[in-house]
Backbone as CSV, one residue per row, in Angstrom:
resi,resn,N_x,N_y,N_z,CA_x,CA_y,CA_z,C_x,C_y,C_z
1,UNK,-3.616,119.546,32.325,-4.199,119.949,33.602,-5.670,120.307,33.418
2,UNK,-6.472,119.967,34.411,-7.886,120.308,34.381,-8.086,121.755,34.808
3,UNK,-9.192,122.350,34.357,-9.531,123.702,34.789,-9.794,123.724,36.290
4,UNK,-9.451,124.828,36.931,-9.700,125.001,38.361,-11.058,125.671,38.511
5,UNK,-12.016,124.977,39.093,-13.384,125.483,39.179,-13.832,125.585,40.633
6,UNK,-14.740,126.526,40.875,-15.399,126.637,42.168,-16.790,126.033,42.043
7,UNK,-17.345,125.596,43.167,-18.645,124.930,43.102,-19.358,125.040,44.440
8,UNK,-20.661,124.766,44.413,-21.435,124.566,45.641,-22.502,123.518,45.364
9,UNK,-22.756,122.697,46.366,-23.769,121.649,46.266,-25.017,122.132,46.998
10,UNK,-26.154,122.063,46.311,-27.413,122.584,46.828,-28.400,121.434,47.011
11,UNK,-29.154,121.465,48.112,-30.186,120.471,48.329,-29.767,119.399,49.321
12,UNK,-30.705,118.500,49.577,-30.476,117.438,50.549,-30.565,116.070,49.892
13,UNK,-31.781,115.658,49.496,-31.962,114.324,48.921,-31.985,114.311,47.398
14,UNK,-32.302,115.446,46.784,-32.267,115.567,45.329,-31.344,116.728,45.004
15,UNK,-30.049,116.480,45.084,-29.062,117.546,45.039,-28.724,117.990,43.621
16,UNK,-28.169,119.194,43.547,-27.558,119.689,42.323,-26.221,120.306,42.696
17,UNK,-25.323,120.357,41.733,-24.048,121.028,41.935,-23.980,122.199,40.963
18,UNK,-23.746,123.386,41.508,-23.592,124.586,40.690,-22.106,124.897,40.565
19,UNK,-21.641,124.997,39.335,-20.222,125.226,39.058,-20.030,126.667,38.594
20,UNK,-19.042,127.328,39.180,-18.714,128.707,38.798,-17.494,128.690,37.881
21,UNK,-17.631,129.330,36.723,-16.571,129.314,35.729,-16.070,130.726,35.450
22,UNK,-14.758,130.850,35.324,-14.148,132.072,34.825,-14.119,132.017,33.301
23,UNK,-13.930,133.150,32.638,-13.849,133.128,31.170,-12.799,132.137,30.674
24,UNK,-13.196,131.298,29.724,-12.291,130.298,29.151,-12.323,128.962,29.860
25,UNK,-12.927,128.909,31.050,-13.010,127.648,31.784,-14.217,126.837,31.330
26,UNK,-14.136,125.536,31.542,-15.231,124.665,31.134,-15.416,123.506,32.082
27,UNK,-16.570,122.868,31.964,-16.891,121.687,32.754,-17.539,120.677,31.819
28,UNK,-17.197,119.396,32.006,-17.738,118.320,31.188,-18.801,117.577,31.983
29,UNK,-19.860,117.162,31.290,-20.953,116.512,32.008,-21.582,115.441,31.141
30,UNK,-22.200,114.477,31.816,-22.985,113.457,31.153,-24.143,114.134,30.413
31,UNK,-24.458,113.636,29.217,-25.543,114.196,28.413,-26.855,114.121,29.201
32,UNK,-27.566,115.253,29.264,-28.848,115.312,29.956,-28.767,115.696,31.419
33,UNK,-27.564,115.939,31.945,-27.415,116.252,33.368,-27.603,117.730,33.673
34,UNK,-27.469,118.595,32.649,-27.535,120.032,32.883,-28.923,120.452,33.345
35,UNK,-28.969,121.313,34.380,-30.220,121.848,34.910,-30.449,123.280,34.437
36,UNK,-29.450,124.131,34.540,-29.543,125.488,33.992,-28.143,126.020,33.746
37,UNK,-28.061,127.047,32.900,-26.787,127.719,32.654,-27.060,129.178,32.343
38,UNK,-26.109,130.029,32.677,-26.247,131.453,32.449,-25.751,131.829,31.063
39,UNK,-26.109,133.040,30.639,-25.670,133.520,29.331,-24.150,133.623,29.306
40,UNK,-23.591,133.382,28.143,-22.140,133.385,27.998,-21.535,132.003,28.031
41,UNK,-22.320,131.022,28.466,-21.849,129.638,28.497,-22.389,128.901,27.278
42,UNK,-21.521,128.236,26.559,-21.887,127.533,25.342,-21.712,126.030,25.509
43,UNK,-22.635,125.273,24.907,-22.568,123.810,24.933,-21.808,123.309,23.714
44,UNK,-20.927,122.345,23.939,-20.185,121.695,22.852,-20.267,120.189,23.059
45,UNK,-21.170,119.536,22.331,-21.377,118.093,22.476,-20.539,117.345,21.453
46,UNK,-19.774,116.368,21.927,-18.910,115.590,21.040,-18.621,114.247,21.694
47,UNK,-17.786,113.464,21.025,-17.357,112.194,21.623,-16.255,112.405,22.655
48,UNK,-15.724,113.625,22.722,-14.700,113.929,23.724,-13.350,113.349,23.398
49,UNK,-13.045,113.180,22.105,-11.726,112.661,21.743,-11.769,111.512,20.762
50,UNK,-12.809,111.446,19.933,-12.871,110.404,18.922,-13.822,109.282,19.270
51,UNK,-14.050,108.415,18.278,-14.996,107.318,18.420,-14.609,106.367,19.551
52,UNK,-13.309,106.127,19.705,-12.849,105.163,20.696,-13.205,105.614,22.105
53,UNK,-13.032,106.905,22.389,-13.385,107.415,23.713,-14.883,107.329,23.950
54,UNK,-15.663,107.568,22.894,-17.103,107.442,23.026,-17.520,106.028,23.372
55,UNK,-16.921,105.049,22.706,-17.236,103.649,22.994,-16.784,103.249,24.398
56,UNK,-15.660,103.770,24.842,-15.197,103.457,26.195,-16.175,103.968,27.235
57,UNK,-16.733,105.161,27.010,-17.725,105.678,27.948,-18.980,104.820,27.945
58,UNK,-19.382,104.344,26.769,-20.564,103.487,26.701,-20.353,102.211,27.499
59,UNK,-19.142,101.662,27.467,-18.834,100.447,28.219,-19.004,100.674,29.715
60,UNK,-18.696,101.887,30.178,-18.796,102.181,31.607,-20.189,102.662,32.005
61,UNK,-21.159,102.580,31.090,-22.524,102.932,31.436,-22.904,104.367,31.131
62,UNK,-21.993,105.160,30.560,-22.298,106.546,30.225,-22.736,106.640,28.767
63,UNK,-23.068,107.852,28.333,-23.492,108.085,26.957,-22.283,108.073,26.022
64,UNK,-22.562,107.804,24.745,-21.514,107.847,23.731,-20.938,109.259,23.617
65,UNK,-21.817,110.261,23.769,-21.390,111.654,23.680,-21.227,112.253,25.072
66,UNK,-20.418,113.293,25.148,-20.248,114.053,26.379,-20.318,115.531,26.007
67,UNK,-20.850,116.342,26.906,-21.043,117.759,26.624,-20.095,118.600,27.468
68,UNK,-19.409,119.529,26.814,-18.563,120.500,27.508,-19.293,121.831,27.551
69,UNK,-19.351,122.419,28.736,-19.973,123.728,28.918,-18.844,124.737,29.114
70,UNK,-18.618,125.557,28.102,-17.476,126.471,28.062,-17.952,127.902,28.257
71,UNK,-17.298,128.606,29.181,-17.679,129.997,29.453,-16.911,130.920,28.516
72,UNK,-17.616,131.440,27.521,-17.006,132.344,26.546,-17.392,133.799,26.779
73,UNK,-18.088,134.073,27.877,-18.480,135.440,28.187,-17.471,136.116,29.092
74,UNK,-17.913,137.203,29.715,-17.063,137.935,30.645,-17.573,137.731,32.064
75,UNK,-16.723,137.989,33.031,-17.117,137.817,34.414,-17.287,136.361,34.779
76,UNK,-18.063,136.125,35.825,-18.317,134.769,36.286,-19.545,134.196,35.570
77,UNK,-19.484,132.909,35.268,-20.620,132.201,34.696,-20.946,130.980,35.527
78,UNK,-22.221,130.621,35.563,-22.659,129.493,36.399,-23.463,128.502,35.577
79,UNK,-23.202,127.233,35.831,-23.958,126.146,35.216,-24.190,125.089,36.293
80,UNK,-25.379,124.485,36.279,-25.741,123.541,37.330,-26.139,122.203,36.736
81,UNK,-25.842,121.138,37.487,-26.139,119.776,37.044,-26.888,119.057,38.163
82,UNK,-27.959,118.352,37.790,-28.808,117.705,38.769,-28.564,116.213,38.859
83,UNK,-28.716,115.685,40.079,-28.602,114.244,40.306,-29.792,113.527,39.676
84,UNK,-29.601,112.334,39.111,-30.669,111.652,38.380,-31.693,110.943,39.263
85,UNK,-31.399,110.699,40.527,-32.333,110.041,41.441,-31.936,110.394,42.877
86,UNK,-32.800,110.133,43.865,-32.512,110.564,45.239,-31.178,110.020,45.748
87,UNK,-30.408,110.905,46.319,-29.103,110.499,46.833,-28.229,111.712,47.077
88,UNK,-26.927,111.517,46.977,-25.970,112.576,47.268,-24.964,112.710,46.129
89,UNK,-24.487,113.946,45.971,-23.393,114.226,45.034,-22.092,114.248,45.842
90,UNK,-21.097,113.519,45.376,-19.814,113.408,46.078,-18.751,114.174,45.292
91,UNK,-18.171,115.235,45.875,-17.077,115.942,45.192,-15.752,115.224,45.419
92,UNK,-15.002,115.055,44.362,-13.700,114.393,44.443,-12.625,115.334,43.897
93,UNK,-11.719,115.751,44.737,-10.585,116.554,44.292,-9.477,115.587,43.890
94,UNK,-9.428,115.269,42.618,-8.499,114.233,42.148,-7.044,114.633,42.363
95,UNK,-6.768,115.931,42.367,-5.407,116.378,42.622,-4.917,115.975,43.996
96,UNK,-5.829,115.890,44.970,-5.474,115.486,46.333,-5.631,113.984,46.548
97,UNK,-6.156,113.291,45.540,-6.392,111.851,45.661,-5.445,111.038,44.782
98,UNK,-4.354,111.647,44.380,-3.365,110.923,43.590,-3.623,110.905,42.098
99,UNK,-4.610,111.676,41.642,-4.862,111.773,40.204,-5.772,110.707,39.646
100,UNK,-6.241,109.770,40.481,-7.123,108.700,40.007,-8.112,108.324,41.106
101,UNK,-9.283,107.877,40.677,-10.255,107.323,41.617,-11.157,106.380,40.842
102,UNK,-11.514,105.251,41.472,-12.369,104.254,40.843,-13.792,104.381,41.375
103,UNK,-14.770,104.214,40.501,-16.163,104.297,40.947,-17.022,103.348,40.123
104,UNK,-18.220,103.074,40.625,-19.141,102.187,39.931,-19.511,102.802,38.581
105,UNK,-19.800,101.952,37.623,-20.176,102.468,36.316,-21.471,103.255,36.410
106,UNK,-21.601,104.265,35.618,-22.688,105.251,35.526,-22.774,106.181,36.736
107,UNK,-21.727,106.225,37.585,-21.734,107.131,38.738,-21.349,108.558,38.355
108,UNK,-20.645,108.746,37.250,-20.130,110.054,36.857,-21.260,111.048,36.605
109,UNK,-21.117,112.262,37.128,-22.073,113.338,36.889,-21.442,114.457,36.066
110,UNK,-20.351,115.037,36.552,-19.663,116.087,35.806,-18.256,116.248,36.368
111,UNK,-17.428,116.996,35.642,-16.041,117.203,36.069,-15.467,118.404,35.348
112,UNK,-14.429,118.969,35.906,-13.730,120.071,35.255,-13.167,119.610,33.915
113,UNK,-13.165,120.517,32.951,-12.592,120.204,31.641,-11.135,119.790,31.808
114,UNK,-10.779,118.639,31.269,-9.440,118.083,31.437,-9.440,116.779,32.202
115,UNK,-10.538,116.473,32.908,-10.679,115.186,33.597,-11.164,114.143,32.589
116,UNK,-10.547,112.981,32.587,-10.907,111.920,31.651,-11.636,110.789,32.373
117,UNK,-12.585,110.178,31.647,-13.310,109.008,32.155,-12.788,107.790,31.411
118,UNK,-12.133,106.908,32.117,-11.525,105.735,31.505,-12.197,104.457,31.998
119,UNK,-11.905,103.364,31.319,-12.403,102.055,31.717,-11.407,101.423,32.677
120,UNK,-11.929,100.853,33.758,-11.091,100.115,34.704,-11.678,98.721,34.861
121,UNK,-10.857,97.700,34.687,-11.298,96.319,34.820,-10.899,95.775,36.183
122,UNK,-11.806,95.025,36.815,-11.457,94.383,38.073,-10.364,93.357,37.835
123,UNK,-9.475,93.210,38.817,-8.286,92.393,38.622,-8.552,90.898,38.783
124,UNK,-9.625,90.555,39.506,-9.879,89.149,39.804,-11.215,88.729,39.213
125,UNK,-11.282,87.511,38.691,-12.489,87.040,38.022,-13.669,86.952,38.987
126,UNK,-13.401,86.615,40.263,-14.493,86.533,41.236,-15.161,87.879,41.436
127,UNK,-14.360,88.944,41.547,-14.914,90.283,41.706,-15.685,90.695,40.466
128,UNK,-15.221,90.270,39.311,-15.912,90.619,38.073,-17.246,89.929,37.919
129,UNK,-17.300,88.649,38.295,-18.526,87.873,38.104,-19.580,88.179,39.159
130,UNK,-19.162,88.447,40.398,-20.118,88.543,41.495,-20.054,89.868,42.238
131,UNK,-19.361,90.843,41.690,-19.164,92.096,42.416,-20.257,93.113,42.263
132,UNK,-21.363,92.761,41.634,-22.467,93.692,41.524,-22.343,94.626,40.340
133,UNK,-21.126,95.041,39.988,-20.914,95.944,38.874,-20.215,95.267,37.699
134,UNK,-19.968,93.973,37.801,-19.317,93.278,36.702,-17.829,93.566,36.656
135,UNK,-17.233,93.286,35.502,-15.790,93.480,35.357,-15.413,94.954,35.232
136,UNK,-16.363,95.799,34.871,-16.032,97.144,34.441,-16.391,98.178,35.496
137,UNK,-15.430,99.014,35.832,-15.620,100.177,36.684,-15.189,101.413,35.898
138,UNK,-15.498,102.578,36.435,-15.005,103.818,35.859,-13.746,104.248,36.601
139,UNK,-12.787,104.767,35.846,-11.606,105.372,36.458,-11.552,106.835,36.036
140,UNK,-11.655,107.723,37.003,-11.563,109.160,36.737,-10.107,109.574,36.896
141,UNK,-9.574,110.244,35.878,-8.160,110.605,35.860,-7.998,112.095,35.626
142,UNK,-7.033,112.685,36.317,-6.725,114.093,36.134,-6.383,114.740,37.460
143,UNK,-6.222,116.071,37.421,-5.881,116.817,38.634,-6.824,118.007,38.755
144,UNK,-8.072,117.703,39.056,-9.093,118.726,39.214,-10.299,118.121,39.896
145,UNK,-11.413,118.857,39.883,-12.628,118.422,40.558,-13.473,117.530,39.655
146,UNK,-13.979,116.446,40.240,-14.945,115.570,39.581,-16.079,115.320,40.560
147,UNK,-17.265,115.056,40.024,-18.443,114.859,40.865,-19.148,113.577,40.439
148,UNK,-19.411,112.725,41.415,-20.144,111.491,41.162,-21.410,111.507,42.006
149,UNK,-22.337,110.615,41.677,-23.618,110.567,42.378,-23.895,109.140,42.819
150,UNK,-24.505,109.003,43.995,-24.888,107.692,44.516,-26.187,107.827,45.290
151,UNK,-26.846,106.699,45.582,-28.187,106.709,46.137,-28.236,106.725,47.658
152,UNK,-29.195,107.491,48.191,-29.403,107.520,49.629,-28.289,108.222,50.384
153,UNK,-28.124,107.852,51.644,-27.066,108.409,52.485,-25.710,107.842,52.070
154,UNK,-24.685,108.677,52.110,-23.330,108.259,51.725,-22.457,108.139,52.971
155,UNK,-21.721,107.048,53.045,-20.784,106.811,54.146,-19.362,106.873,53.602
156,UNK,-18.549,107.703,54.226,-17.144,107.854,53.842,-16.274,107.132,54.852
157,UNK,-15.408,106.245,54.362,-14.516,105.481,55.242,-13.070,105.639,54.783
158,UNK,-12.201,105.929,55.736,-10.758,105.978,55.478,-10.169,104.708,56.067
159,UNK,-9.854,103.743,55.212,-9.364,102.448,55.668,-7.863,102.512,55.962
160,UNK,-7.484,102.005,57.108,-6.070,101.925,57.457,-5.425,100.761,56.718
161,UNK,-4.105,100.723,56.701,-3.375,99.644,56.043,-3.750,98.306,56.679
162,UNK,-4.230,97.370,55.858,-4.613,96.055,56.332,-6.024,95.963,56.882
163,UNK,-6.694,97.096,57.067,-8.074,97.086,57.572,-9.020,96.589,56.484
164,UNK,-9.913,95.674,56.847,-10.841,95.084,55.888,-12.276,95.432,56.252
165,UNK,-13.047,95.772,55.246,-14.465,96.069,55.420,-15.248,95.210,54.434
166,UNK,-16.200,94.420,54.949,-17.046,93.585,54.100,-18.346,94.328,53.816
167,UNK,-18.680,94.447,52.543,-19.743,95.344,52.104,-20.700,94.601,51.182
168,UNK,-21.991,94.912,51.288,-22.949,94.451,50.290,-22.503,94.957,48.922
169,UNK,-22.484,94.063,47.933,-21.917,94.423,46.629,-22.635,95.592,45.962
170,UNK,-23.939,95.751,46.232,-24.669,96.852,45.623,-24.378,98.193,46.255
171,UNK,-23.750,98.190,47.432,-23.514,99.438,48.160,-22.163,100.063,47.843
172,UNK,-21.376,99.443,46.984,-20.099,100.019,46.579,-20.341,101.277,45.748
173,UNK,-19.590,102.323,46.003,-19.700,103.547,45.208,-18.372,103.888,44.554
174,UNK,-17.361,104.122,45.376,-16.075,104.560,44.828,-14.978,104.264,45.839
175,UNK,-13.756,104.101,45.328,-12.627,103.829,46.224,-11.319,104.186,45.526
176,UNK,-10.316,104.436,46.336,-8.993,104.780,45.820,-8.348,103.546,45.198
177,UNK,-7.479,103.730,44.196,-6.792,102.592,43.590,-5.952,101.787,44.566
178,UNK,-5.570,102.392,45.699,-4.754,101.680,46.692,-5.569,100.666,47.486
179,UNK,-6.904,100.751,47.410,-7.767,99.812,48.133,-7.906,98.529,47.323
180,UNK,-7.633,97.407,47.954,-7.774,96.105,47.296,-9.232,95.675,47.323
181,UNK,-9.732,95.251,46.156,-11.146,94.910,46.002,-11.268,93.444,45.612
182,UNK,-12.020,92.685,46.426,-12.204,91.262,46.147,-13.601,90.853,46.611
183,UNK,-13.987,89.610,46.288,-15.310,89.080,46.609,-15.174,87.857,47.503
184,UNK,-16.082,87.737,48.503,-16.039,86.615,49.437,-17.423,85.980,49.531
185,UNK,-17.458,84.645,49.505,-18.697,83.898,49.687,-19.192,84.089,51.120
186,UNK,-20.502,84.316,51.281,-21.054,84.574,52.608,-20.772,83.430,53.564
187,UNK,-20.964,82.200,53.087,-20.708,81.029,53.929,-21.927,80.634,54.729
188,UNK,-22.172,79.333,54.756,-23.333,78.833,55.493,-24.559,78.750,54.610
189,UNK,-25.186,77.587,54.585,-26.340,77.362,53.699,-27.487,78.317,54.018
190,UNK,-27.842,78.461,55.285,-28.949,79.334,55.666,-28.609,80.804,55.445
191,UNK,-27.365,81.165,55.700,-26.960,82.549,55.445,-27.112,82.908,53.971
192,UNK,-26.670,81.993,53.104,-26.702,82.259,51.672,-28.124,82.357,51.139
193,UNK,-29.016,81.454,51.621,-30.372,81.407,51.069,-31.344,82.365,51.746
194,UNK,-31.186,82.545,53.057,-32.199,83.286,53.799,-31.653,84.537,54.496
195,UNK,-30.403,84.844,54.300,-29.824,85.996,54.992,-30.264,87.327,54.433
196,UNK,-30.780,87.325,53.186,-31.262,88.554,52.590,-30.176,89.477,52.088
197,UNK,-28.920,89.076,52.138,-27.816,89.929,51.719,-27.109,89.402,50.473
198,UNK,-27.675,88.379,49.829,-27.011,87.820,48.667,-26.008,86.758,49.063
199,UNK,-25.434,86.110,48.079,-24.506,85.011,48.325,-23.079,85.521,48.526
200,UNK,-22.788,86.696,47.981,-21.418,87.211,48.026,-21.380,88.587,48.689
201,UNK,-20.264,88.864,49.347,-19.968,90.184,49.883,-18.673,90.690,49.253
202,UNK,-18.549,91.999,49.178,-17.315,92.596,48.671,-16.365,92.852,49.833
203,UNK,-15.101,92.603,49.613,-14.058,92.878,50.595,-13.235,94.077,50.141
204,UNK,-13.190,95.092,50.959,-12.281,96.207,50.748,-11.168,96.094,51.784
205,UNK,-9.920,96.146,51.339,-8.781,96.117,52.256,-7.915,97.354,52.015
206,UNK,-7.686,98.124,53.076,-6.939,99.371,52.975,-5.449,99.162,52.782
207,UNK,-4.747,100.258,52.573,-5.152,101.615,52.917,-5.861,102.344,51.777
208,UNK,-6.663,103.360,52.163,-7.271,104.206,51.160,-8.677,104.643,51.519
209,UNK,-9.164,105.606,50.757,-10.486,106.183,50.962,-11.532,105.385,50.192
210,UNK,-12.714,105.209,50.792,-13.795,104.469,50.143,-15.130,105.115,50.484
211,UNK,-16.072,105.011,49.564,-17.423,105.540,49.759,-18.435,104.426,49.548
212,UNK,-19.477,104.421,50.417,-20.573,103.458,50.303,-21.889,104.220,50.162
213,UNK,-22.885,103.578,49.530,-24.198,104.187,49.377,-25.249,103.365,50.125
214,UNK,-26.208,104.067,50.728,-27.272,103.404,51.488,-28.326,102.792,50.571
215,UNK,-28.625,103.443,49.436,-29.718,103.002,48.578,-29.239,102.844,47.142
216,UNK,-28.727,101.670,46.774,-28.339,101.446,45.376,-29.534,101.636,44.457
217,UNK,-29.309,102.200,43.283,-30.406,102.451,42.352,-31.109,101.163,41.960
218,UNK,-30.372,100.057,41.850,-30.983,98.769,41.481,-31.998,98.338,42.536
219,UNK,-31.700,98.602,43.807,-32.625,98.242,44.882,-33.880,99.117,44.832
220,UNK,-33.688,100.411,44.557,-34.825,101.319,44.417,-35.700,100.911,43.237
221,UNK,-35.058,100.561,42.116,-35.810,100.158,40.927,-36.606,98.879,41.185
222,UNK,-36.041,97.942,41.927,-36.749,96.701,42.254,-38.012,96.987,43.065
223,UNK,-37.920,97.907,44.037,-39.085,98.243,44.852,-40.167,98.916,44.004
224,UNK,-39.761,99.810,43.113,-40.734,100.490,42.246,-41.403,99.481,41.314
225,UNK,-40.608,98.569,40.761,-41.155,97.553,39.859,-42.143,96.645,40.584
226,UNK,-41.799,96.250,41.809,-42.700,95.390,42.586,-44.008,96.109,42.896
227,UNK,-43.918,97.403,43.237,-45.122,98.178,43.530,-45.980,98.349,42.280
228,UNK,-45.340,98.546,41.128,-46.073,98.708,39.876,-46.800,97.422,39.499
229,UNK,-46.159,96.281,39.717,-46.801,95.003,39.421,-47.993,94.769,40.337
230,UNK,-47.859,95.142,41.600,-48.959,94.982,42.558,-50.144,95.848,42.141
231,UNK,-49.845,97.086,41.706,-50.904,97.978,41.260,-51.581,97.435,40.013
232,UNK,-50.780,96.888,39.110,-51.327,96.340,37.870,-52.238,95.152,38.152
233,UNK,-51.859,94.296,39.094,-52.708,93.165,39.452,-54.027,93.651,40.058
234,UNK,-53.966,94.707,40.858,-55.178,95.254,41.444,-56.125,95.806,40.409
235,UNK,-55.558,96.457,39.365,-56.399,96.999,38.298,-57.056,95.887,37.493
236,UNK,-56.344,94.783,37.303,-56.903,93.664,36.545,-58.006,92.957,37.323
237,UNK,-57.895,92.958,38.660,-58.931,92.327,39.472,-60.281,93.002,39.271
238,UNK,-60.287,94.329,39.203,-61.519,95.066,39.027,-62.423,94.959,40.240
239,UNK,-63.706,95.205,40.011,-64.687,95.231,41.089,-64.855,93.861,41.720
240,UNK,-64.871,92.804,40.901,-65.066,91.454,41.438,-63.946,91.100,42.403
241,UNK,-62.727,91.414,42.023,-61.604,91.118,42.899,-61.657,91.930,44.178
242,UNK,-62.064,93.205,44.034,-62.176,94.049,45.211,-63.232,93.506,46.164
243,UNK,-64.363,93.038,45.598,-65.419,92.461,46.435,-64.931,91.254,47.196
244,UNK,-64.135,90.402,46.538,-63.574,89.238,47.214,-62.666,89.634,48.354
245,UNK,-61.839,90.699,48.124,-60.948,91.165,49.182,-61.742,91.708,50.360
246,UNK,-62.834,92.443,50.060,-63.668,92.986,51.129,-64.314,91.883,51.952
247,UNK,-64.868,90.873,51.246,-65.522,89.766,51.938,-64.528,89.007,52.797
248,UNK,-63.342,88.755,52.225,-62.323,88.047,52.988,-61.919,88.803,54.228
249,UNK,-61.821,90.144,54.096,-61.459,90.963,55.242,-62.512,90.941,56.334
250,UNK,-63.786,90.989,55.918,-64.876,90.968,56.902,-64.925,89.643,57.643
251,UNK,-64.816,88.535,56.856,-64.849,87.218,57.475,-63.659,87.013,58.402
252,UNK,-62.572,87.633,58.070,-61.376,87.473,58.891,-61.359,88.400,60.091
253,UNK,-62.417,89.192,60.243,-62.484,90.062,61.422,-61.824,91.413,61.230
254,UNK,-61.520,91.793,59.970,-60.892,93.098,59.727,-61.973,94.164,59.706
255,UNK,-61.943,95.129,60.602,-62.977,96.149,60.716,-62.592,97.444,59.997
256,UNK,-61.490,97.418,59.228,-61.032,98.641,58.583,-61.686,98.894,57.241
257,UNK,-62.587,97.958,56.777,-63.237,98.145,55.485,-64.433,99.076,55.637
């Protein structure tokens, strides 16, 4: 059984989760996620159960090591973990979700001591090849609190039996094992090439709970990379390039120079 922990989520777009621990209780977290901890709480970094468990976490996009924060003092102790990029922290009470939940790789932030992070493989080759996250997902197992992180605004959907939702593959965050996950070709030559949504969509079919993210980290990284390249080209142009841009703007009737 996992430790029973209390928590509160602080912030809006750059959230943190503060976990309250009683003496003897602990919380496990991805290496580097800790923001602060009070006296009486000790860090114990390990593979979390041997080399094999460490390698399994690496496959799912996490670190080889995992850190347990154990409260060895008296009274209440608090430790906080910060989200790695703008978005939301999603609390999952695995005890109320059937003891398991599937999520995109590297979504894990922290969990009560006793929650395990396992490898989950997609059942169909199409979902593995074109599902945005590959063949490998994370499966969180146990009966306690776990916290995952995703980008931008989070949408929670409770799918009824037989209800299908078609989703951009990058917007998948997490879903119950009862939800069927598959991939569908967009269809139509113009849709595939010029629709701006990729060639494939993910199909979720209920019943079960599912979460979507508004801003996948890959999309954010692409925008930052494009902006950095544009800035780099501007620096290489120097004064001569700037003069050409100014002249072109004037000749074109741009009065903002």
